[in-house]
DOLOLUM-885328 format. One record per residue (C-alpha): residue in one letter; chain; y, x negated, z negated. Coordinates in steps of 0.05 Angstrom, whole numbers. Example, Ala and Ser with C-alpha at 12.3 -4.5 7.8 and 13.67 -1.06 7.14 Angstrom:
REM residues 2
[a, A, [-90, -246, -156]],
[s, A, [-21, -273, -143]],
END
This chain:
REM residues 510
[m, A, [467, 586, -14]],
[r, A, [397, 556, -20]],
[a, A, [404, 521, 48]],
[l, A, [471, 493, 27]],
[l, A, [442, 464, -37]],
[i, A, [387, 430, 2]],
[l, A, [438, 402, 51]],
[l, A, [481, 376, -6]],
[l, A, [421, 343, -36]],
[f, A, [405, 302, 25]],
[v, A, [477, 284, 39]],
[s, A, [488, 258, -32]],
[s, A, [421, 224, -41]],
[g, A, [438, 173, 13]],
[v, A, [384, 134, 47]],
[h, A, [327, 160, 3]],
[g, A, [320, 221, 47]],
[q, A, [325, 182, 112]],
[f, A, [284, 119, 106]],
[t, A, [254, 98, 171]],
[d, A, [193, 58, 192]],
[r, A, [230, 16, 243]],
[y, A, [210, -55, 224]],
[w, A, [137, -74, 217]],
[t, A, [113, -140, 187]],
[f, A, [40, -159, 190]],
[g, A, [-13, -211, 209]],
[d, A, [5, -283, 218]],
[s, A, [82, -283, 220]],
[a, A, [83, -222, 266]],
[a, A, [134, -166, 266]],
[i, A, [158, -109, 310]],
[n, A, [230, -83, 312]],
[f, A, [234, -9, 331]],
[s, A, [310, -5, 326]],
[s, A, [308, 19, 398]],
[i, A, [251, 70, 398]],
[s, A, [246, 68, 473]],
[n, A, [242, -8, 474]],
[p, A, [208, -38, 413]],
[v, A, [210, -114, 413]],
[p, A, [169, -168, 378]],
[d, A, [200, -204, 319]],
[e, A, [175, -251, 265]],
[s, A, [162, -252, 190]],
[i, A, [137, -302, 139]],
[l, A, [73, -263, 125]],
[r, A, [5, -294, 133]],
[s, A, [-34, -233, 111]],
[r, A, [-108, -218, 120]],
[g, A, [-92, -144, 123]],
[t, A, [-50, -116, 65]],
[c, A, [23, -108, 83]],
[a, A, [80, -59, 75]],
[s, A, [154, -57, 95]],
[i, A, [214, -11, 88]],
[c, A, [281, -2, 123]],
[d, A, [347, 31, 108]],
[s, A, [372, 94, 143]],
[s, A, [395, 53, 203]],
[g, A, [329, 18, 213]],
[n, A, [352, -48, 182]],
[l, A, [298, -85, 143]],
[l, A, [305, -81, 67]],
[f, A, [243, -120, 45]],
[y, A, [169, -126, 56]],
[a, A, [106, -147, 19]],
[g, A, [36, -172, 32]],
[d, A, [-24, -209, 5]],
[p, A, [-45, -281, 15]],
[y, A, [-73, -302, 82]],
[v, A, [-127, -343, 49]],
[p, A, [-176, -303, 7]],
[y, A, [-177, -321, -67]],
[w, A, [-247, -348, -63]],
[l, A, [-225, -401, -12]],
[s, A, [-154, -414, -36]],
[g, A, [-169, -463, -91]],
[s, A, [-130, -419, -139]],
[t, A, [-145, -350, -166]],
[l, A, [-70, -339, -174]],
[k, A, [-54, -335, -100]],
[m, A, [-37, -261, -104]],
[g, A, [11, -215, -68]],
[y, A, [85, -226, -58]],
[a, A, [150, -191, -40]],
[v, A, [198, -218, 13]],
[n, A, [272, -202, 20]],
[r, A, [308, -182, 84]],
[n, A, [325, -256, 98]],
[h, A, [251, -271, 101]],
[l, A, [251, -310, 36]],
[m, A, [209, -299, -26]],
[m, A, [244, -246, -68]],
[d, A, [268, -266, -137]],
[n, A, [207, -259, -183]],
[g, A, [168, -234, -122]],
[d, A, [106, -278, -130]],
[t, A, [39, -264, -165]],
[i, A, [36, -189, -152]],
[n, A, [-34, -164, -168]],
[c, A, [-80, -149, -109]],
[t, A, [-145, -177, -81]],
[a, A, [-125, -200, -10]],
[w, A, [-161, -145, 28]],
[y, A, [-132, -91, 73]],
[q, A, [-94, -30, 47]],
[e, A, [-76, -50, -24]],
[m, A, [0, -40, -24]],
[v, A, [49, 15, -10]],
[i, A, [125, 20, -22]],
[v, A, [155, 84, -51]],
[p, A, [229, 95, -63]],
[n, A, [249, 112, -135]],
[p, A, [276, 184, -131]],
[g, A, [319, 170, -192]],
[n, A, [355, 108, -167]],
[i, A, [375, 95, -95]],
[n, A, [371, 19, -105]],
[q, A, [300, 17, -133]],
[f, A, [231, 19, -103]],
[y, A, [161, 21, -131]],
[l, A, [111, -28, -101]],
[f, A, [41, -1, -116]],
[s, A, [-17, -50, -111]],
[a, A, [-91, -49, -124]],
[g, A, [-146, -96, -146]],
[i, A, [-211, -73, -115]],
[t, A, [-265, -119, -142]],
[p, A, [-295, -121, -212]],
[t, A, [-283, -196, -218]],
[t, A, [-212, -204, -192]],
[n, A, [-152, -166, -221]],
[p, A, [-187, -98, -221]],
[g, A, [-140, -39, -230]],
[f, A, [-81, -1, -202]],
[y, A, [-11, -29, -214]],
[w, A, [62, -18, -200]],
[s, A, [120, -66, -196]],
[l, A, [193, -45, -192]],
[i, A, [241, -76, -142]],
[d, A, [317, -68, -151]],
[l, A, [361, -84, -92]],
[s, A, [425, -83, -133]],
[y, A, [409, -155, -154]],
[n, A, [426, -218, -115]],
[g, A, [475, -187, -67]],
[g, A, [426, -135, -40]],
[l, A, [369, -184, -31]],
[g, A, [335, -154, -92]],
[r, A, [293, -175, -151]],
[v, A, [226, -154, -179]],
[v, A, [250, -129, -247]],
[q, A, [182, -105, -271]],
[k, A, [116, -132, -247]],
[n, A, [42, -113, -251]],
[v, A, [47, -54, -298]],
[q, A, [-24, -27, -302]],
[l, A, [-39, 47, -290]],
[q, A, [-115, 40, -286]],
[n, A, [-161, -17, -308]],
[f, A, [-221, -3, -262]],
[p, A, [-232, -27, -190]],
[v, A, [-198, 16, -138]],
[n, A, [-221, 31, -68]],
[d, A, [-189, -11, -13]],
[g, A, [-142, 44, 10]],
[i, A, [-81, 71, -26]],
[a, A, [-33, 120, 7]],
[a, A, [32, 157, -7]],
[v, A, [65, 220, 20]],
[k, A, [131, 256, 8]],
[h, A, [129, 314, -42]],
[g, A, [142, 383, -13]],
[n, A, [211, 382, -46]],
[g, A, [232, 327, 2]],
[r, A, [251, 279, -54]],
[d, A, [192, 260, -98]],
[w, A, [127, 226, -78]],
[w, A, [52, 231, -86]],
[v, A, [9, 168, -89]],
[v, A, [-67, 173, -83]],
[h, A, [-127, 127, -89]],
[k, A, [-202, 132, -105]],
[r, A, [-243, 98, -158]],
[f, A, [-296, 46, -143]],
[e, A, [-352, 28, -191]],
[p, A, [-409, -16, -166]],
[n, A, [-474, 23, -167]],
[v, A, [-438, 84, -195]],
[f, A, [-421, 132, -139]],
[t, A, [-360, 173, -156]],
[d, A, [-320, 227, -120]],
[e, A, [-257, 216, -162]],
[f, A, [-188, 221, -130]],
[y, A, [-130, 195, -173]],
[i, A, [-62, 226, -159]],
[y, A, [6, 204, -185]],
[l, A, [72, 241, -181]],
[v, A, [133, 195, -172]],
[n, A, [197, 230, -192]],
[s, A, [264, 214, -225]],
[s, A, [228, 210, -293]],
[g, A, [180, 156, -269]],
[i, A, [106, 157, -252]],
[q, A, [65, 215, -277]],
[s, A, [-11, 213, -275]],
[q, A, [-42, 279, -252]],
[p, A, [-110, 308, -269]],
[i, A, [-168, 273, -234]],
[q, A, [-195, 312, -175]],
[f, A, [-269, 314, -160]],
[i, A, [-282, 331, -87]],
[g, A, [-319, 306, -27]],
[r, A, [-373, 254, -19]],
[p, A, [-382, 199, -71]],
[s, A, [-356, 130, -52]],
[k, A, [-412, 80, -44]],
[n, A, [-369, 18, -33]],
[n, A, [-298, -6, -41]],
[n, A, [-284, -10, 33]],
[l, A, [-252, 59, 38]],
[r, A, [-187, 81, 72]],
[i, A, [-141, 141, 63]],
[k, A, [-92, 164, 116]],
[y, A, [-42, 222, 113]],
[s, A, [-25, 263, 175]],
[p, A, [47, 261, 200]],
[n, A, [66, 326, 165]],
[g, A, [29, 304, 102]],
[e, A, [-15, 366, 99]],
[k, A, [-80, 332, 121]],
[l, A, [-116, 273, 91]],
[a, A, [-168, 231, 128]],
[v, A, [-217, 193, 84]],
[h, A, [-271, 146, 108]],
[e, A, [-312, 89, 82]],
[a, A, [-346, 32, 117]],
[g, A, [-413, 66, 112]],
[n, A, [-394, 112, 169]],
[n, A, [-373, 175, 132]],
[l, A, [-308, 207, 156]],
[d, A, [-277, 271, 126]],
[v, A, [-212, 308, 132]],
[y, A, [-182, 348, 75]],
[n, A, [-123, 394, 65]],
[f, A, [-68, 367, 20]],
[d, A, [-18, 411, -17]],
[r, A, [49, 374, -18]],
[c, A, [74, 420, -73]],
[t, A, [17, 413, -122]],
[g, A, [-19, 349, -100]],
[i, A, [-85, 387, -95]],
[i, A, [-138, 363, -45]],
[s, A, [-182, 418, -16]],
[n, A, [-224, 443, 43]],
[q, A, [-268, 383, 61]],
[v, A, [-285, 381, 135]],
[v, A, [-339, 332, 157]],
[v, A, [-314, 296, 220]],
[h, A, [-372, 247, 222]],
[d, A, [-436, 239, 183]],
[t, A, [-478, 177, 193]],
[n, A, [-540, 221, 189]],
[t, A, [-521, 262, 250]],
[i, A, [-485, 215, 298]],
[a, A, [-500, 141, 309]],
[v, A, [-440, 96, 316]],
[n, A, [-440, 21, 323]],
[g, A, [-409, -20, 267]],
[l, A, [-369, -2, 206]],
[y, A, [-313, 49, 205]],
[w, A, [-248, 11, 197]],
[s, A, [-184, 52, 207]],
[t, A, [-161, 122, 225]],
[e, A, [-97, 153, 251]],
[f, A, [-75, 224, 269]],
[s, A, [-41, 241, 334]],
[p, A, [32, 263, 327]],
[d, A, [12, 336, 337]],
[e, A, [-47, 327, 289]],
[t, A, [-98, 355, 338]],
[k, A, [-133, 288, 348]],
[l, A, [-161, 237, 300]],
[y, A, [-172, 165, 322]],
[l, A, [-221, 117, 291]],
[t, A, [-236, 43, 299]],
[t, A, [-302, 8, 283]],
[i, A, [-318, -66, 274]],
[p, A, [-384, -103, 285]],
[y, A, [-435, -102, 230]],
[g, A, [-502, -136, 229]],
[n, A, [-533, -192, 269]],
[n, A, [-546, -149, 330]],
[d, A, [-477, -116, 332]],
[s, A, [-425, -148, 377]],
[i, A, [-376, -92, 396]],
[s, A, [-316, -56, 365]],
[c, A, [-298, 14, 386]],
[l, A, [-238, 60, 390]],
[i, A, [-261, 132, 382]],
[q, A, [-225, 199, 389]],
[f, A, [-243, 265, 354]],
[d, A, [-215, 333, 374]],
[l, A, [-197, 367, 309]],
[q, A, [-190, 434, 345]],
[a, A, [-259, 432, 376]],
[p, A, [-311, 483, 352]],
[d, A, [-356, 424, 336]],
[i, A, [-313, 365, 315]],
[q, A, [-370, 316, 310]],
[a, A, [-394, 333, 381]],
[s, A, [-323, 320, 407]],
[m, A, [-329, 246, 394]],
[d, A, [-305, 205, 453]],
[t, A, [-305, 129, 458]],
[i, A, [-237, 110, 486]],
[g, A, [-243, 35, 483]],
[i, A, [-296, -19, 473]],
[f, A, [-281, -91, 451]],
[e, A, [-331, -147, 458]],
[s, A, [-337, -201, 405]],
[p, A, [-303, -247, 388]],
[s, A, [-248, -195, 393]],
[e, A, [-250, -143, 338]],
[s, A, [-209, -79, 330]],
[g, A, [-166, -72, 269]],
[f, A, [-118, -20, 241]],
[l, A, [-86, 39, 275]],
[k, A, [-15, 61, 261]],
[l, A, [29, 115, 291]],
[g, A, [96, 86, 312]],
[p, A, [166, 115, 311]],
[d, A, [159, 123, 386]],
[s, A, [99, 171, 377]],
[k, A, [51, 119, 405]],
[i, A, [-8, 92, 366]],
[y, A, [-14, 17, 358]],
[l, A, [-79, -21, 346]],
[s, A, [-85, -91, 317]],
[h, A, [-139, -141, 333]],
[n, A, [-174, -199, 299]],
[y, A, [-205, -257, 337]],
[y, A, [-270, -279, 305]],
[n, A, [-276, -355, 312]],
[i, A, [-344, -383, 291]],
[d, A, [-313, -452, 284]],
[c, A, [-272, -430, 225]],
[d, A, [-298, -438, 154]],
[f, A, [-298, -363, 143]],
[s, A, [-291, -302, 187]],
[y, A, [-228, -280, 152]],
[l, A, [-190, -344, 169]],
[y, A, [-157, -365, 232]],
[c, A, [-162, -436, 254]],
[d, A, [-95, -466, 273]],
[t, A, [-112, -464, 347]],
[t, A, [-140, -394, 353]],
[y, A, [-83, -364, 394]],
[y, A, [-115, -319, 445]],
[p, A, [-91, -258, 485]],
[e, A, [-136, -215, 440]],
[n, A, [-98, -232, 376]],
[m, A, [-29, -244, 406]],
[n, A, [-25, -172, 432]],
[l, A, [-32, -103, 403]],
[s, A, [-67, -47, 441]],
[v, A, [-28, 18, 450]],
[i, A, [-46, 92, 459]],
[h, A, [13, 119, 498]],
[q, A, [-5, 194, 498]],
[p, A, [-45, 204, 435]],
[n, A, [-39, 280, 436]],
[e, A, [-81, 283, 500]],
[l, A, [-157, 287, 505]],
[g, A, [-201, 231, 528]],
[a, A, [-175, 184, 582]],
[l, A, [-111, 224, 587]],
[c, A, [-89, 192, 522]],
[d, A, [-70, 131, 565]],
[f, A, [-101, 75, 524]],
[r, A, [-77, 6, 545]],
[p, A, [-114, -53, 513]],
[y, A, [-76, -116, 493]],
[s, A, [-12, -89, 524]],
[f, A, [41, -104, 471]],
[y, A, [57, -178, 466]],
[l, A, [75, -204, 396]],
[g, A, [121, -259, 420]],
[g, A, [74, -317, 405]],
[h, A, [51, -290, 337]],
[r, A, [-18, -265, 317]],
[s, A, [-45, -201, 289]],
[y, A, [-104, -195, 243]],
[h, A, [-139, -132, 219]],
[g, A, [-79, -100, 184]],
[l, A, [-16, -62, 203]],
[p, A, [36, -39, 152]],
[n, A, [14, 14, 103]],
[n, A, [80, 52, 109]],
[p, A, [83, 126, 93]],
[n, A, [126, 175, 133]],
[y, A, [192, 162, 99]],
[e, A, [228, 213, 143]],
[l, A, [183, 272, 123]],
[g, A, [228, 329, 99]],
[p, A, [220, 386, 49]],
[l, A, [175, 446, 59]],
[v, A, [233, 494, 67]],
[g, A, [217, 562, 38]],
[s, A, [155, 538, 1]],
[s, A, [140, 546, -73]],
[c, A, [165, 476, -87]],
[d, A, [230, 482, -48]],
[t, A, [269, 485, -112]],
[l, A, [317, 426, -112]],
[t, A, [386, 447, -132]],
[t, A, [417, 382, -158]],
[a, A, [427, 315, -126]],
[v, A, [408, 246, -149]],
[t, A, [474, 209, -154]],
[g, A, [457, 146, -192]],
[p, A, [408, 113, -238]],
[a, A, [366, 155, -284]],
[a, A, [379, 156, -358]],
[l, A, [356, 93, -394]],
[p, A, [285, 102, -418]],
[t, A, [262, 88, -489]],
[a, A, [248, 14, -498]],
[q, A, [175, -3, -487]],
[l, A, [132, -66, -486]],
[k, A, [70, -65, -441]],
[l, A, [18, -121, -444]],
[f, A, [-40, -136, -398]],
[f, A, [-88, -195, -405]],
[h, A, [-131, -214, -345]],
[s, A, [-194, -246, -371]],
[g, A, [-212, -279, -305]],
[w, A, [-145, -314, -297]],
[r, A, [-132, -322, -372]],
[q, A, [-62, -296, -358]],
[l, A, [-19, -250, -400]],
[f, A, [29, -203, -363]],
[v, A, [89, -181, -406]],
[n, A, [132, -122, -383]],
[g, A, [191, -95, -422]],
[q, A, [231, -34, -401]],
[g, A, [289, 6, -429]],
[l, A, [318, -58, -459]],
[q, A, [391, -65, -478]],
[g, A, [396, -136, -505]],
[t, A, [411, -192, -456]],
[r, A, [385, -252, -496]],
[g, A, [327, -257, -543]],
[s, A, [260, -289, -555]],
[l, A, [187, -279, -538]],
[s, A, [135, -300, -589]],
[l, A, [60, -301, -596]],
[y, A, [26, -296, -664]],
[s, A, [-45, -300, -688]],
[i, A, [-72, -239, -724]],
[t, A, [-59, -276, -790]],
[g, A, [15, -285, -773]],
[q, A, [14, -358, -749]],
[l, A, [67, -371, -696]],
[l, A, [31, -400, -635]],
[r, A, [84, -397, -581]],
[h, A, [158, -383, -580]],
[e, A, [212, -386, -526]],
[n, A, [282, -361, -516]],
[v, A, [291, -312, -459]],
[d, A, [346, -285, -415]],
[i, A, [340, -211, -400]],
[q, A, [371, -170, -344]],
[p, A, [371, -101, -376]],
[p, A, [336, -55, -375]],
[y, A, [276, -97, -353]],
[y, A, [240, -161, -372]],
[t, A, [178, -192, -340]],
[r, A, [140, -255, -361]],
[q, A, [72, -285, -346]],
[w, A, [39, -332, -396]],
[d, A, [-22, -376, -387]],
[l, A, [-68, -366, -447]],
[s, A, [-126, -408, -422]],
[t, A, [-123, -453, -483]],
[l, A, [-130, -396, -533]],
[a, A, [-195, -376, -565]],
[g, A, [-219, -305, -560]],
[g, A, [-189, -256, -610]],
[v, A, [-131, -209, -625]],
[y, A, [-60, -234, -619]],
[i, A, [9, -204, -631]],
[v, A, [66, -209, -580]],
[v, A, [138, -197, -603]],
[l, A, [198, -188, -557]],
[e, A, [263, -189, -597]],
[t, A, [337, -183, -578]],
[a, A, [400, -166, -617]],
[r, A, [388, -93, -597]],
[e, A, [313, -83, -606]],
[r, A, [248, -112, -632]],
[l, A, [184, -93, -596]],
[s, A, [113, -115, -611]],
[g, A, [43, -104, -586]],
[r, A, [-28, -128, -593]],
[v, A, [-67, -164, -539]],
[v, A, [-142, -178, -539]],
[v, A, [-160, -246, -509]],
[e, A, [-232, -244, -485]],
END
């Protein structure tokens, strides 16, 4: 009977139990289509992303939408509002898909299906520096709008207001339906070992108790990578510390730290950049990038996680000479591991930018590990072997979780007995306000709304009306961004009113 209930769940929940990772978008207009696993082919996107990118497909491998950050870093863009964006399946900006909070670094976005509504998806994003949109956010994308092209119905709802490490990750819950999302905290000059865990279920996003484990983070250049079965977690930071932990998919608890590399015991050139597990989870791969005036090489390194001494098992599989730099690793649907590359051009204004003419074999191809379960040279590493069809990679590859990961059958959390058949019950109406002092922007998010037309107003603390506009609402959500750069510092009142509800909240303008 229990097996039948599980089967019924996955049949009735549609594509949410079967999402695939068959279409990757990344770099400078690059993409890969894995519709034929035995013969992936290059494609194209409208991304121009320094690193952060994420994409998601339906159960047949057809692209649903993707997201990324700006190609030009905010400090060179001429505008502090060049933030992240969401793109529909037709490779056009999604309705309300601009100005999604992130910092234009490397692993700051991940897409998670809403277990309570088969048409909706959470786009989590992070701001990792103290001076630019610090915090952890979610936006809600609903594909029932615009003929399936989707709309961002809620945007930049803040979960945390402190800088986040440059590495957020997600994994399927042990029940095969819900999700875990994890990140670490970053505070300059304050070394913390805090893991932040969130449960995403049909009721929404639930913050879990903070977990204190492992080595404190000393910088915001830190990555988190789940193993294919979701029961291992690799964590490393640029300062050359690499650890693997156990992860309980039922409880979300991180445990059993294993030191894979310690900078005090093994010398490695450059900064640690990306990790990936082999399909059988016996090997862990690592990339490094140059660091310092005397460092000119990038490395691809393999560790044997079954070795009696994991650190001693370190084997350098590939070496890349500057100006080519290794980038991110990602396990593909074909069980091969792909590696992106950046081409460092000293003629550009900044190392993160490509000049228009910097099309070279090193950034127009990905490298591929064809047999990643095998030790050493047997892994069959082939540098610059996957042509991107005239497009360029940079450091990043999509931060896509294993959407096809199933339930832990027979475990303590294998308790699903009912299916998700439609949207969750309408939540209580709420008004969430966030003011970004650096941008002087107010982000307004309403949820659980029933009225379709109304007004948005801004009052001084003494009741003086300062701003008023009529608004159209697509229930149950409303999102608006206001420029408050002309306002003096102080406390203000925001009122959102329709024929069905009146919501208000305070905002402090600094």
